[in-house]
C-alpha positions as CSV (number, residue, x, y, z in Angstrom):
1,M,13.1,118.2,154.3
2,V,16.5,118.5,152.5
3,G,19.3,116.5,154.0
4,V,22.6,118.5,153.8
5,G,26.1,117.2,154.1
6,I,29.0,119.6,154.6
7,I,32.7,118.8,153.7
8,G,35.1,120.9,155.7
9,T,34.6,122.1,159.3
10,G,37.0,125.0,159.5
11,N,35.8,128.6,160.0
12,M,33.6,128.7,156.9
13,G,32.4,125.1,157.1
14,A,31.5,125.3,160.8
15,D,29.6,128.6,160.1
16,H,27.6,126.9,157.3
17,A,26.9,123.9,159.6
18,R,25.5,126.1,162.3
19,R,23.6,128.1,159.7
20,V,21.9,124.9,158.2
21,H,21.3,123.6,161.7
22,A,19.7,126.7,163.2
23,R,19.2,129.5,160.7
24,T,17.5,127.9,157.6
25,H,14.2,126.3,157.0
26,G,13.4,123.2,154.9
27,A,16.7,121.5,155.6
28,R,18.4,119.5,158.2
29,L,22.1,118.9,158.8
30,V,22.8,115.2,158.3
31,A,26.5,114.7,158.0
32,L,29.9,116.4,158.3
33,C,33.3,115.5,157.0
34,D,36.8,116.8,157.7
35,T,40.4,115.6,157.7
36,D,40.8,116.8,161.3
37,P,39.2,114.1,163.5
38,G,39.1,116.2,166.6
39,R,37.5,119.2,165.0
40,L,35.0,117.0,163.1
41,A,34.0,115.1,166.2
42,A,33.5,118.2,168.3
43,L,31.2,120.0,165.7
44,A,29.3,116.8,164.9
45,A,28.5,116.3,168.6
46,E,27.5,120.0,169.0
47,L,25.0,119.8,166.2
48,G,23.9,116.2,166.3
49,A,25.2,115.4,162.9
50,R,26.9,112.2,161.7
51,A,30.7,112.4,161.4
52,E,32.2,111.0,158.2
53,S,35.9,110.6,157.6
54,D,35.5,110.0,153.9
55,A,34.1,112.7,151.6
56,A,33.0,110.2,148.9
57,R,31.0,108.3,151.5
58,L,29.2,111.5,152.6
59,I,28.4,112.5,149.0
60,G,27.1,109.0,148.2
61,S,25.0,108.7,151.4
62,A,21.3,108.1,150.7
63,D,20.2,110.7,153.3
64,V,22.4,113.4,151.9
65,D,20.4,115.3,149.2
66,A,22.7,118.3,148.7
67,V,26.3,119.1,149.6
68,I,28.2,122.2,150.8
69,V,31.9,122.2,150.0
70,A,34.0,124.3,152.4
71,A,37.2,122.2,152.4
72,A,40.7,123.3,151.3
73,S,40.6,125.1,147.9
74,E,42.8,122.5,146.1
75,T,40.1,119.8,146.8
76,H,37.2,121.8,145.3
77,P,37.2,120.5,141.7
78,D,37.4,116.8,142.7
79,L,34.7,117.2,145.3
80,V,32.4,119.1,143.0
81,L,32.9,116.5,140.2
82,A,31.9,113.8,142.7
83,C,28.7,115.7,143.5
84,I,27.9,116.0,139.8
85,A,28.5,112.3,139.3
86,A,26.2,111.6,142.1
87,G,23.5,114.0,140.7
88,K,23.6,116.1,143.9
89,P,23.4,119.9,144.0
90,V,26.5,121.4,145.5
91,L,27.2,124.9,146.9
92,C,31.0,125.2,146.7
93,E,32.9,128.0,148.4
94,K,35.1,130.0,146.1
95,P,37.3,129.2,144.3
96,L,35.8,126.5,142.0
97,A,39.5,125.7,141.2
98,L,42.8,127.3,141.8
99,T,43.2,127.9,138.0
100,A,40.9,128.6,135.1
101,E,42.1,125.4,133.5
102,G,41.2,123.5,136.7
103,C,37.6,124.7,136.3
104,L,37.1,123.2,132.8
105,P,36.5,119.5,133.9
106,V,33.7,120.8,136.1
107,L,32.1,122.8,133.3
108,E,32.3,119.8,131.0
109,A,30.9,117.3,133.5
110,E,28.0,119.6,134.5
111,A,27.1,120.3,130.9
112,A,27.2,116.5,130.2
113,S,24.9,115.9,133.1
114,G,22.3,118.2,131.6
115,R,21.6,119.8,135.0
116,H,22.7,123.0,136.7
117,L,24.0,121.4,139.9
118,V,26.8,123.8,140.9
119,S,26.5,127.1,142.8
120,L,29.5,129.1,143.8
121,G,29.9,130.9,147.2
122,Y,30.1,134.5,146.0
123,M,27.9,135.7,148.8
124,R,28.1,139.4,147.9
125,R,25.4,138.8,145.3
126,F,23.1,138.2,148.3
127,D,24.1,141.2,150.3
128,S,21.2,143.8,150.4
129,G,23.6,146.7,149.8
130,Y,25.0,145.2,146.6
131,Q,21.5,144.2,145.5
132,A,20.4,147.8,145.9
133,I,23.2,149.0,143.7
134,R,22.4,146.4,141.0
135,A,18.7,147.5,141.1
136,A,19.8,151.1,140.6
137,V,21.7,150.0,137.5
138,H,19.0,147.9,136.1
139,D,16.1,150.3,136.7
140,G,18.1,153.1,135.1
141,S,17.9,155.4,138.1
142,V,21.7,156.2,138.1
143,G,21.8,156.4,134.3
144,I,24.6,154.6,132.3
145,P,27.3,153.2,134.6
146,V,30.7,154.9,133.9
147,A,32.9,154.0,136.9
148,I,33.0,151.9,140.1
149,H,35.1,152.6,143.1
150,C,35.8,149.7,145.5
151,I,37.5,149.3,148.9
152,H,38.5,145.8,150.2
153,R,40.4,146.0,153.5
154,N,41.3,143.2,155.8
155,R,42.6,143.6,159.3
156,T,45.5,141.2,158.8
157,V,46.6,138.2,156.9
158,P,48.7,135.2,157.8
159,L,52.5,135.4,157.6
160,G,53.6,134.3,154.2
161,F,50.6,135.7,152.5
162,T,51.5,137.0,149.0
163,A,50.2,139.8,146.7
164,A,49.1,137.1,144.3
165,R,46.9,135.7,147.0
166,T,45.4,139.1,147.6
167,L,44.3,139.1,144.0
168,S,43.1,135.5,143.8
169,E,41.5,135.3,147.3
170,S,40.3,138.8,148.0
171,V,40.0,140.9,144.9
172,V,38.3,137.9,143.2
173,H,35.2,139.0,145.1
174,E,35.3,142.4,143.3
175,I,35.9,140.6,140.0
176,D,32.7,138.6,140.4
177,V,30.5,141.3,141.9
178,V,31.3,144.0,139.3
179,R,30.4,141.6,136.5
180,W,27.1,140.8,138.3
181,L,26.4,144.5,139.0
182,L,27.0,145.6,135.4
183,G,26.2,142.6,133.3
184,D,29.5,143.4,131.5
185,E,32.7,141.4,131.1
186,I,36.1,142.5,132.1
187,V,38.6,142.9,129.2
188,A,41.7,144.4,130.7
189,I,43.4,144.8,134.1
190,T,46.3,146.8,135.6
191,V,47.7,146.2,139.1
192,L,49.9,148.8,140.8
193,P,51.6,148.1,144.1
194,G,51.5,150.9,146.6
195,R,53.8,152.2,149.3
196,R,54.8,149.3,151.4
197,K,54.2,149.9,155.1
198,R,56.9,149.3,157.7
199,S,54.4,147.2,159.6
200,T,54.0,144.8,156.7
201,T,56.1,141.7,157.1
202,G,57.4,139.1,154.7
203,G,57.8,141.4,151.8
204,L,54.1,141.6,151.0
205,D,53.1,144.3,148.5
206,D,50.2,146.0,150.3
207,P,48.1,147.9,149.4
208,L,47.5,147.2,145.7
209,L,45.5,149.4,143.3
210,V,43.7,147.3,140.8
211,I,42.1,148.9,137.7
212,L,39.6,146.8,135.7
213,E,38.2,147.8,132.3
214,T,35.0,146.3,130.9
215,A,33.9,145.7,127.4
216,S,31.5,148.7,127.5
217,G,34.1,151.0,128.8
218,V,33.3,151.1,132.6
219,L,36.4,151.7,134.7
220,I,36.7,150.0,138.1
221,D,39.3,150.8,140.7
222,V,39.9,148.5,143.7
223,E,41.9,149.5,146.7
224,A,43.0,146.1,148.1
225,H,44.6,146.6,151.5
226,V,44.8,143.3,153.4
227,T,46.9,144.6,156.3
228,A,44.8,147.6,157.2
229,G,45.0,146.8,160.8
230,Y,41.7,148.4,162.1
231,G,39.2,145.8,160.9
232,Y,37.4,144.3,157.9
233,D,36.0,147.0,155.6
234,V,34.3,146.6,152.2
235,R,32.7,149.4,150.3
236,C,31.5,150.2,146.8
237,E,30.3,153.2,144.9
238,L,28.9,152.9,141.4
239,V,28.9,156.2,139.4
240,G,26.4,156.6,136.5
241,S,25.6,159.3,134.0
242,A,22.7,160.5,136.1
243,G,23.7,159.8,139.7
244,Y,25.5,157.3,141.9
245,A,24.8,154.5,144.4
246,T,27.0,154.0,147.4
247,L,27.5,151.0,149.7
248,G,29.3,152.2,152.8
249,M,30.1,150.5,156.1
250,P,27.2,148.7,157.7
251,T,25.1,150.8,160.1
252,A,26.5,150.5,163.6
253,T,25.7,152.2,166.9
254,L,27.5,155.5,167.4
255,V,28.8,156.0,170.9
256,N,29.5,159.5,172.1
257,T,31.5,160.3,175.2
258,S,32.8,163.5,176.6
259,T,35.9,163.5,174.3
260,A,35.1,161.2,171.4
261,A,32.6,159.5,169.2
262,S,33.1,155.9,168.0
263,Q,31.4,153.0,166.4
264,G,32.3,149.3,166.1
265,I,34.0,147.8,163.0
266,T,33.7,144.1,162.3
267,D,36.8,142.0,162.5
268,D,36.2,139.6,159.6
269,W,34.1,138.7,156.6
270,L,31.7,136.5,158.6
271,G,30.8,139.5,160.7
272,R,30.2,141.7,157.7
273,F,28.5,139.3,155.4
274,G,26.7,137.0,157.8
275,P,23.2,138.0,156.6
276,A,24.3,137.5,153.0
277,Y,25.6,134.0,153.7
278,D,22.2,133.3,155.4
279,A,20.3,134.5,152.3
280,E,22.6,132.7,149.9
281,V,22.2,129.3,151.6
282,Q,18.5,129.7,152.0
283,A,18.1,130.6,148.3
284,W,20.2,127.6,147.4
285,L,18.0,125.3,149.5
286,D,14.8,126.8,148.0
287,T,15.8,126.2,144.4
288,L,17.5,122.8,144.6
289,A,14.7,121.2,142.5
290,D,15.0,123.8,139.8
291,S,18.6,125.0,139.2
292,A,21.7,126.4,140.6
293,V,21.5,129.8,142.3
294,G,23.8,132.8,142.4
295,A,27.2,132.4,140.7
296,N,27.5,129.3,138.6
297,S,30.4,127.2,137.3
298,W,31.0,129.6,134.4
299,D,31.2,132.5,136.8
300,G,33.8,130.5,138.8
301,Y,35.8,129.9,135.6
302,V,35.7,133.6,134.6
303,S,36.8,134.7,138.1
304,A,39.8,132.4,138.0
305,F,40.6,133.5,134.4
306,V,40.6,137.2,135.4
307,A,42.4,136.6,138.6
308,A,45.2,134.9,136.7
309,A,45.4,138.0,134.4
310,A,45.6,140.1,137.5
311,V,48.6,138.2,138.7
312,R,50.3,138.6,135.3
313,A,49.6,142.3,135.5
314,L,51.2,142.5,138.9
315,D,54.3,140.6,137.8
316,S,54.7,142.7,134.6
317,R,53.6,146.0,136.1
318,E,51.9,146.5,132.7
319,R,48.3,146.6,131.6
320,V,47.1,143.1,130.5
321,A,44.3,142.9,128.0
322,F,42.5,139.6,127.3
323,E,39.5,138.0,125.7
324,L,37.4,135.4,127.4
325,P,36.6,132.2,125.6
326,P,32.9,132.0,124.4
327,R,30.4,131.3,127.1
328,P,29.2,127.7,126.7
329,A,25.5,127.5,125.6
330,F,24.8,125.5,128.7
331,Y,25.5,128.6,130.8
332,D,23.2,130.9,128.8
333,P,22.5,133.9,131.1
334,S,18.7,133.5,130.6
335,D,19.0,130.3,132.6
336,D,20.3,132.1,135.7
337,L,18.2,132.1,138.8
338,G,18.4,134.5,141.7
339,G,21.6,136.3,141.0
340,G,23.5,135.0,138.0
341,S,25.3,137.4,135.8
342,P,23.0,139.1,133.3
343,S,23.8,139.2,129.6
344,P,26.3,142.0,128.7
């Protein structure tokens, strides 16, 4: 039985804690840590876990075999480095770091350890719809990929949210998942701000049209619309030379009345990707003795690198081309288990 400790008990951390407690097998929730004492105490009491005020103490605890990091983004690199130093597998919510440069110490420490200890929380790799699209690419049923159309809509975002955050916190999911779907690296990006809505406050550029280009010539467009108002809506269509594969809205009950037909729309990412999170955490628990699962530290670095290029493209209103540094041998794609990016 794997003893799991979780750092961060906000929305994501609390959801992971309840998941480990009640929706996984082969694991038990041992300890929780948070900087908010009241929130920490309430969740620990609810789930029967030990409350720790110090993250280093949780990571070093003998009964904690593996760690989930769901704390504030700026704390991720140091917490992941502490897990590597302790030799403990860690599932870290994205981002690995706020900048590509901030990811480098993690890559270096993990390689020096000789073990693939770090998994990144890009849960779309575990969504059944995205997996079906990837299968259609890899079995050749849609032919050679030529284009991908993506929609990423949020109901609302907090006051003060910026277009740069749309790119680094929302579109970063598309950046990761298209690399995984195609086994192809992104080499250029263009970001175009759309018509600003009267309802958008704080000067936020929304929506954005993001155009990605891959090394093999696949074009990807992403409509990033984080103040859509009606709900959380993520879609994807991959177009190939012999067909296409479409991921639409999840199936929901259609209700017909005398004057209208309607169906529910989820309010947030937890409602849309709950099963994917369940599958991701279970796969991580199942492979702790072997390797990391899903997105790895290199994928986290690439996501941060491309997101930074997207911000430059937004600021300049020009196409930004770039070349990724060579992938370290430690992150050879043949080592990936259960969802890492295939070789281009």
